[in-house]
BAKOL-956573 format. One line per field, with one value per residue (C-alpha): residue number from 1; residue in three letters; x, y, z. Coordinates in Angstrom, 2 decimals. Example, Ala and Ser with C-alpha at 12.3 -4.5 7.8 and 13.67 -1.06 7.14 Angstrom:
<pts>
mipa 1	2
mimar ALA	SER
xx 12.30	13.67
yy -4.50	-1.06
zz 7.80	7.14
</pts>
This chain:
<pts>
mipa 1	2	3	4	5	6	7	8	9	10	11	12	13	14	15	16	17	18	19	20	21	22	23	24	25	26	27	28	29	30	31	32	33	34	35	36	37	38	39	40	41	42	43	44	45	46	47	48	49	50	51	52	53	54	55	56	57	58	59	60	61	62	63	64	65	66	67	68	69	70	71	72	73	74	75	76	77	78	79	80	81	82	83	84	85	86	87	88	89	90	91	92	93	94	95	96	97	98	99	100	101	102	103	104	105	106	107	108	109	110	111	112	113	114	115	116	117	118	119	120	121	122	123	124	125	126	127	128	129	130	131	132	133	134	135	136	137	138	139	140	141	142	143	144	145	146	147	148	149	150	151	152	153	154	155	156	157	158	159	160	161	162	163	164	165	166	167	168	169	170	171	172	173	174	175	176	177	178	179	180	181	182	183	184	185	186	187	188	189	190	191	192	193	194	195	196	197	198	199	200	201	202	203	204	205	206	207	208	209	210	211	212	213	214	215	216	217	218	219	220	221	222	223	224	225	226	227	228	229	230	231	232	233	234	235	236	237	238	239	240	241	242	243	244	245	246	247	248	249	250	251	252	253	254	255	256	257	258	259	260	261	262	263	264	265	266	267	268	269	270	271	272	273	274	275	276	277	278	279	280	281	282	283	284	285	286	287	288	289	290	291	292	293	294	295	296	297	298	299	300	301	302	303	304	305	306	307	308	309	310	311	312	313	314	315	316	317	318	319	320	321	322	323	324	325	326	327	328	329	330	331	332	333	334	335	336	337	338	339	340	341	342	343	344	345	346	347	348	349	350	351	352	353	354	355	356	357	358	359	360	361	362	363	364	365	366	367	368	369	370	371	372	373	374	375	376	377	378	379	380	381	382	383	384	385	386	387	388	389	390	391	392	393	394	395	396	397	398	399	400	401	402	403	404	405	406	407	408	409	410	411	412	413	414	415	416	417	418	419	420
mimar UNK	UNK	UNK	UNK	UNK	UNK	UNK	UNK	UNK	UNK	UNK	UNK	UNK	UNK	UNK	UNK	UNK	UNK	UNK	UNK	UNK	UNK	UNK	UNK	UNK	UNK	UNK	UNK	UNK	UNK	UNK	UNK	UNK	UNK	UNK	UNK	UNK	UNK	UNK	UNK	UNK	UNK	UNK	UNK	UNK	UNK	UNK	UNK	UNK	UNK	UNK	UNK	UNK	UNK	UNK	UNK	UNK	UNK	UNK	UNK	UNK	UNK	UNK	UNK	UNK	UNK	UNK	UNK	UNK	UNK	UNK	UNK	UNK	UNK	UNK	UNK	UNK	UNK	UNK	UNK	UNK	UNK	UNK	UNK	UNK	UNK	UNK	UNK	UNK	UNK	UNK	UNK	UNK	UNK	UNK	UNK	UNK	UNK	UNK	UNK	UNK	UNK	UNK	UNK	UNK	UNK	UNK	UNK	UNK	UNK	UNK	UNK	UNK	UNK	UNK	UNK	UNK	UNK	UNK	UNK	UNK	UNK	UNK	UNK	UNK	UNK	UNK	UNK	UNK	UNK	UNK	UNK	UNK	UNK	UNK	UNK	UNK	UNK	UNK	UNK	UNK	UNK	UNK	UNK	UNK	UNK	UNK	UNK	UNK	UNK	UNK	UNK	UNK	UNK	UNK	UNK	UNK	UNK	UNK	UNK	UNK	UNK	UNK	UNK	UNK	UNK	UNK	UNK	UNK	UNK	UNK	UNK	UNK	UNK	UNK	UNK	UNK	UNK	UNK	UNK	UNK	UNK	UNK	UNK	UNK	UNK	UNK	UNK	UNK	UNK	UNK	UNK	UNK	UNK	UNK	UNK	UNK	UNK	UNK	UNK	UNK	UNK	UNK	UNK	UNK	UNK	UNK	UNK	UNK	UNK	UNK	UNK	UNK	UNK	UNK	UNK	UNK	UNK	UNK	UNK	UNK	UNK	UNK	UNK	UNK	UNK	UNK	UNK	UNK	UNK	UNK	UNK	UNK	UNK	UNK	UNK	UNK	UNK	UNK	UNK	UNK	UNK	UNK	UNK	UNK	UNK	UNK	UNK	UNK	UNK	UNK	UNK	UNK	UNK	UNK	UNK	UNK	UNK	UNK	UNK	UNK	UNK	UNK	UNK	UNK	UNK	UNK	UNK	UNK	UNK	UNK	UNK	UNK	UNK	UNK	UNK	UNK	UNK	UNK	UNK	UNK	UNK	UNK	UNK	UNK	UNK	UNK	UNK	UNK	UNK	UNK	UNK	UNK	UNK	UNK	UNK	UNK	UNK	UNK	UNK	UNK	UNK	UNK	UNK	UNK	UNK	UNK	UNK	UNK	UNK	UNK	UNK	UNK	UNK	UNK	UNK	UNK	UNK	UNK	UNK	UNK	UNK	UNK	UNK	UNK	UNK	UNK	UNK	UNK	UNK	UNK	UNK	UNK	UNK	UNK	UNK	UNK	UNK	UNK	UNK	UNK	UNK	UNK	UNK	UNK	UNK	UNK	UNK	UNK	UNK	UNK	UNK	UNK	UNK	UNK	UNK	UNK	UNK	UNK	UNK	UNK	UNK	UNK	UNK	UNK	UNK	UNK	UNK	UNK	UNK	UNK	UNK	UNK	UNK	UNK	UNK	UNK	UNK	UNK	UNK	UNK	UNK	UNK	UNK	UNK	UNK	UNK	UNK	UNK	UNK	UNK	UNK	UNK	UNK	UNK	UNK	UNK	UNK	UNK	UNK	UNK	UNK	UNK	UNK	UNK	UNK	UNK	UNK	UNK	UNK	UNK	UNK	UNK	UNK	UNK	UNK	UNK	UNK	UNK	UNK
xx 0.00	1.38	1.31	0.30	2.78	5.50	7.13	10.37	10.92	8.42	10.36	9.31	9.53	8.22	5.10	4.46	4.76	2.41	-0.36	-0.09	-0.39	-3.11	-4.98	-5.14	-6.61	-3.55	-3.19	0.03	2.22	4.91	7.87	9.76	12.72	12.17	9.39	7.65	7.41	8.84	11.46	13.88	11.15	10.83	14.35	13.89	13.82	14.88	11.70	9.51	9.75	10.76	8.97	9.48	10.69	9.25	12.72	13.28	16.29	18.78	21.43	19.38	19.98	23.19	23.97	25.83	22.76	21.19	18.91	17.24	16.42	14.95	12.70	11.39	10.69	8.83	6.13	5.84	7.40	6.66	3.17	2.08	3.64	1.71	-1.55	-0.96	-0.25	-3.05	-5.31	-3.99	-4.68	-1.31	-1.72	1.52	3.33	5.91	9.09	11.10	10.04	10.65	7.46	6.59	3.34	1.47	1.54	5.33	5.61	7.27	5.02	2.05	3.54	4.31	0.86	-0.82	0.97	0.33	-3.36	-3.68	-2.07	-4.51	-7.48	-6.43	-5.92	-2.13	-0.70	2.30	4.72	7.22	10.37	10.76	14.05	14.41	17.46	17.32	15.22	15.38	13.89	11.96	10.26	6.91	5.97	4.06	7.18	6.12	8.65	7.95	10.05	10.72	11.31	13.02	12.89	14.07	10.51	8.90	9.15	6.87	6.19	5.08	4.91	5.98	8.67	9.39	12.77	12.75	15.16	17.22	20.97	23.59	23.13	21.83	21.82	20.12	17.01	17.31	19.40	22.27	23.08	21.25	19.75	23.15	23.81	20.41	20.99	24.50	23.23	20.89	23.87	23.05	25.83	26.39	28.04	30.01	28.10	29.70	28.30	26.54	25.08	27.61	30.38	34.11	36.97	39.81	43.54	45.33	44.38	43.50	39.81	39.70	40.01	37.22	34.57	30.96	31.45	29.03	29.82	28.12	30.58	31.38	33.05	34.75	35.97	39.00	40.82	44.52	45.18	43.17	39.96	36.84	34.57	31.73	30.88	28.13	27.36	25.52	26.03	29.19	29.35	32.90	33.22	36.01	36.86	36.38	33.47	29.71	26.61	24.59	27.30	29.63	26.86	26.24	29.84	30.53	29.43	32.04	34.69	33.74	33.95	37.31	38.74	37.41	39.22	42.52	42.52	43.46	40.82	40.91	38.53	38.87	36.84	35.69	34.62	33.80	32.04	30.35	33.64	36.13	39.72	40.91	38.37	39.60	43.18	42.20	40.25	43.16	45.55	43.26	43.14	46.93	47.04	43.98	44.30	48.09	48.07	45.55	46.69	46.33	43.34	41.66	42.18	40.21	37.23	34.14	35.32	35.16	34.39	37.14	38.16	38.11	40.32	42.81	42.85	43.31	46.31	47.93	47.43	49.58	52.29	51.28	51.02	47.55	49.06	51.47	50.48	48.45	50.73	53.56	51.83	53.82	52.15	52.84	51.09	48.03	47.96	48.22	45.42	43.12	43.94	43.22	39.80	38.94	40.93	41.51	42.87	42.13	42.88	40.25	41.20	37.89	34.16	32.07	30.72	27.33	26.45	26.37	25.33	21.79	21.84	23.89	25.59	25.90	23.79	22.18	23.21	20.06	20.88	19.68	16.14	13.29	12.96	9.21	8.51	11.58	11.45	14.75	15.12	16.44	13.97	10.30	8.28	11.25	11.33	13.85	13.11	14.49	17.95	18.99	19.36	22.29	20.38	20.97	19.66	20.94	19.50	15.98	13.47	14.98	15.81	12.23	10.97	13.02	11.50	7.96	8.70	10.33	7.81	4.86	6.23	6.92	3.51	1.68	3.70	2.87	-0.81	-0.79	1.04	-1.49	-4.38	-3.04	-2.51	-6.08	-4.81	-4.81
yy 0.00	3.41	6.19	9.66	11.62	10.35	12.75	11.45	12.98	14.26	17.29	20.91	21.09	17.56	18.10	21.47	19.85	17.06	19.29	21.62	18.85	17.03	20.28	20.59	17.12	14.89	11.49	11.74	9.15	10.38	8.13	8.99	7.03	8.09	6.93	10.31	13.30	16.77	15.80	18.59	21.23	20.53	21.88	25.16	28.44	26.67	24.65	27.71	27.51	30.78	29.78	32.89	36.49	39.65	41.00	39.25	40.39	38.61	38.86	36.52	33.55	32.02	29.79	29.66	30.95	33.86	34.70	31.30	31.99	35.43	34.05	31.28	33.58	35.98	33.30	32.39	34.52	35.27	36.69	33.53	31.49	33.39	33.00	29.30	28.46	30.67	28.53	25.50	27.11	28.73	32.29	34.26	36.29	38.82	39.73	42.33	40.74	37.17	35.10	32.35	30.53	32.23	28.89	29.18	25.52	24.06	21.05	23.22	23.67	19.97	18.95	21.42	19.95	16.34	17.00	18.73	15.72	13.40	15.59	15.60	11.86	11.89	8.42	8.49	5.57	5.98	3.93	3.34	4.42	5.22	3.59	4.81	6.48	5.21	6.97	4.81	5.41	3.80	2.41	5.59	7.66	9.11	9.24	7.66	6.77	3.63	4.35	1.54	1.48	-1.01	-2.36	-2.00	-0.75	1.96	3.50	7.10	9.92	12.49	12.41	15.23	14.65	16.41	14.41	17.30	17.80	16.56	18.90	17.50	13.81	12.97	14.45	12.25	14.38	12.06	13.07	10.22	12.69	13.60	9.96	9.68	12.90	11.89	8.55	10.57	12.51	15.77	18.19	18.76	21.74	19.96	20.18	21.95	22.79	26.14	27.98	26.38	27.41	27.78	25.95	28.46	27.89	28.17	27.20	30.70	29.99	27.68	30.78	32.80	30.07	31.04	34.76	36.64	39.96	42.24	42.47	42.29	39.42	39.66	36.66	37.04	34.75	34.12	36.78	39.35	39.34	40.08	37.03	37.85	39.83	40.12	41.80	40.71	38.64	36.55	33.46	32.70	28.96	26.65	25.56	28.90	31.02	30.55	32.76	34.06	36.31	33.32	31.15	33.70	33.64	29.95	28.69	30.93	29.71	26.10	26.67	28.43	25.63	23.03	24.81	24.74	28.36	29.37	31.92	33.97	36.11	39.70	40.33	43.77	43.40	47.11	47.95	51.07	52.81	54.10	52.99	56.55	56.99	53.77	54.99	58.17	56.21	53.84	56.82	58.36	55.10	54.81	58.18	57.96	54.25	54.08	51.94	49.46	46.21	46.06	43.73	46.00	48.98	47.23	46.46	48.30	48.13	44.36	41.27	40.75	37.35	38.57	41.51	39.11	36.90	39.96	41.19	37.76	37.56	40.69	39.36	41.83	40.67	41.17	41.85	44.56	48.15	50.12	53.09	51.13	50.94	52.55	54.45	51.41	49.15	51.37	51.38	47.59	47.13	49.50	47.69	44.31	45.55	46.44	43.95	40.74	38.32	34.63	31.68	29.06	25.44	24.18	24.75	22.33	19.63	18.49	16.97	20.51	22.51	23.79	23.65	22.56	24.91	23.40	20.73	20.15	23.00	25.02	25.94	22.40	23.26	25.52	28.23	28.51	24.83	23.15	20.64	19.17	20.34	17.06	14.88	15.80	14.96	15.01	17.87	18.73	20.92	22.26	21.81	19.28	22.21	24.63	27.20	28.09	30.99	33.04	32.66	33.99	31.65	31.84	28.17	27.23	29.90	28.27	24.91	26.32	28.13	25.24	22.72	24.83	25.42	21.72	20.67	23.21	22.31	18.62	19.44	21.62	18.93	16.28	18.61	19.39	15.69	14.95	12.57	9.80
zz 0.00	-0.95	1.64	0.49	2.65	4.97	7.41	8.88	12.29	14.86	16.00	15.52	11.73	11.23	13.31	11.68	8.26	9.31	10.68	7.69	5.10	7.04	7.55	3.76	3.42	3.01	4.65	6.64	8.32	10.74	11.60	14.81	16.17	19.79	22.10	22.02	19.67	20.23	22.79	21.85	22.10	25.84	26.39	24.51	26.40	29.61	29.41	28.74	24.92	23.31	20.10	17.96	17.98	16.44	15.59	12.27	10.27	7.98	10.71	12.90	10.60	9.28	6.30	2.99	1.11	3.07	0.14	0.48	4.12	3.37	0.62	2.85	5.81	3.54	3.24	6.92	9.65	13.28	12.70	10.93	13.73	16.39	14.44	13.80	17.42	18.68	16.51	18.38	21.76	22.53	23.79	23.30	25.91	24.68	26.55	24.65	21.38	22.54	22.47	24.95	25.66	28.50	30.33	30.56	29.56	26.48	27.04	26.01	22.53	22.14	23.39	21.03	18.02	19.06	19.68	16.32	14.61	16.40	15.47	11.81	11.70	11.33	11.94	14.29	14.55	17.38	18.02	14.30	12.76	9.06	7.52	3.92	1.26	-2.32	-5.30	-7.77	-11.10	-11.87	-15.28	-16.07	-15.40	-12.05	-9.23	-5.88	-2.85	-0.87	2.81	4.67	8.46	11.05	11.17	7.75	4.18	2.80	-0.58	-1.02	-3.53	-0.93	1.73	4.17	5.79	9.17	11.31	12.72	12.82	15.29	18.26	21.55	20.52	23.81	22.20	19.13	16.74	15.89	12.33	10.57	8.12	6.68	5.79	4.11	2.16	1.11	-0.22	-2.42	-3.74	-1.98	-1.00	2.72	4.40	7.13	10.43	13.42	16.88	17.33	20.31	22.61	24.99	24.39	26.08	26.46	26.50	29.83	33.38	34.62	33.99	37.00	39.20	37.61	37.64	38.51	37.84	35.59	33.97	31.47	28.64	24.96	23.11	19.72	17.73	15.47	13.09	13.62	10.94	12.91	10.86	12.91	12.48	14.89	18.01	20.60	23.89	27.02	30.14	29.97	32.16	33.25	33.85	34.97	31.42	29.69	28.58	28.30	28.16	25.24	23.71	23.59	22.12	19.38	18.13	18.76	15.33	13.70	16.14	15.42	11.67	11.95	14.08	11.66	8.83	10.70	11.86	15.39	16.37	19.55	21.58	22.78	25.93	26.99	30.62	31.08	27.79	29.13	29.91	27.30	27.82	28.40	31.21	32.80	32.61	34.43	37.07	37.68	37.95	40.57	42.49	42.43	44.22	46.50	47.33	47.44	50.60	49.19	47.66	43.88	44.09	46.68	44.39	41.62	43.87	42.74	39.15	38.69	40.74	43.31	41.95	38.36	39.32	40.90	37.78	35.57	37.59	37.51	33.74	33.46	35.77	38.52	42.12	43.63	47.11	45.95	46.77	44.22	44.87	43.25	39.87	37.04	34.23	32.05	34.59	34.52	30.73	30.68	33.23	31.31	28.07	29.69	30.84	27.25	25.15	27.12	24.52	25.18	22.92	22.06	22.58	21.17	21.31	23.32	21.04	19.84	23.23	24.64	21.56	21.15	17.36	14.35	11.90	8.43	6.79	3.41	1.11	0.51	-3.11	-3.90	-2.72	-3.78	-1.05	-1.70	-1.01	0.59	-2.27	-3.45	-7.04	-8.42	-6.50	-7.06	-3.97	-1.58	0.94	3.65	6.66	9.92	11.37	8.72	6.33	6.31	8.35	11.99	14.01	16.92	20.43	20.84	19.19	15.72	15.33	16.21	13.82	11.06	11.99	11.77	8.50	6.70	8.04	6.98	3.48	2.94	4.28	2.14	-0.96	-0.56	-0.17	-3.28	-5.22	-4.21	-4.95	-8.41	-9.06	-8.04	-5.35	-7.91
</pts>
């Protein structure tokens, strides 16, 4: 028996594709390798599910083909997402443009999608892993697909591949989709971790663990080219650096490291103060706090422990008197506040990453439908594609957008074919 539409993967984009196609009258079968759908959604927004963002700009999404992303989002952006989920019972709550369900529970979003699938008659097979997809040609010349799983073999005119990338494998994203795509001859931009923390060179980080500071982070290549930057709360951890600003630049660090570069970070831990003003303040403290130790003289400017680590990084003794600082010492301290250079050993891997950078090259797809150009009836959505967003609901927005476009395209295709 031939299935009308098979969706592989019951994550965000897969479930959106399923409810969209089924809502347009298609008979949909969803295959999910885990025991329950939407597992990764539960972890988004610290369990509160930041499911979209009203600030939509090209800079919020990354990939080799930014024009593809813009065209897709023009069809289905945050307003359509809010309307769609409101129709499923999710009332939105805005926080500075970030949208969450009023319930404050990611489970509400998952439950809404699952209930909608049930209401529309979508068949869901859990604990069934897809092993390969093979394209076939019928006697009348039409293309169909054979989907082989660890439990059964299916035939269908339409496949929506929504299995995710490699990030957070505990939630089911283990990179199986890349193998399936490669067997079909599709080009893959090598996957690297994104929205993750950085392991820094040196052992000084063990001293600054558990400190948080409002700062700015800039990522440079070995040659000194600015690759990315961001500003916000930096989390100083025992192995290096975490926090949203670090997450935002991490995909560029991962890509640079993968390509054999040796990138580094410049940290500005007092971004609201110009360097010249800091020099003047330190000069005043040398005079007014001459009897203080160096670390005491920095109190009120930075966290006490961070000040101690900073002094040590310059070869200055924290217990020496501030009155002994030379003009050169003051210049170096002010420079370290504004331009603290730290080397990157590595970025934390896929086990710790929130999303994957890289994936199926999007130039091989139609941005209006997510259909693979060389394979009619085959669609790819979500994180499996070479599209990743910054923190703030953008990766879920991409899942909703790509899932909706694929589901609607399948429905239109079936409608035009008369569902023969």
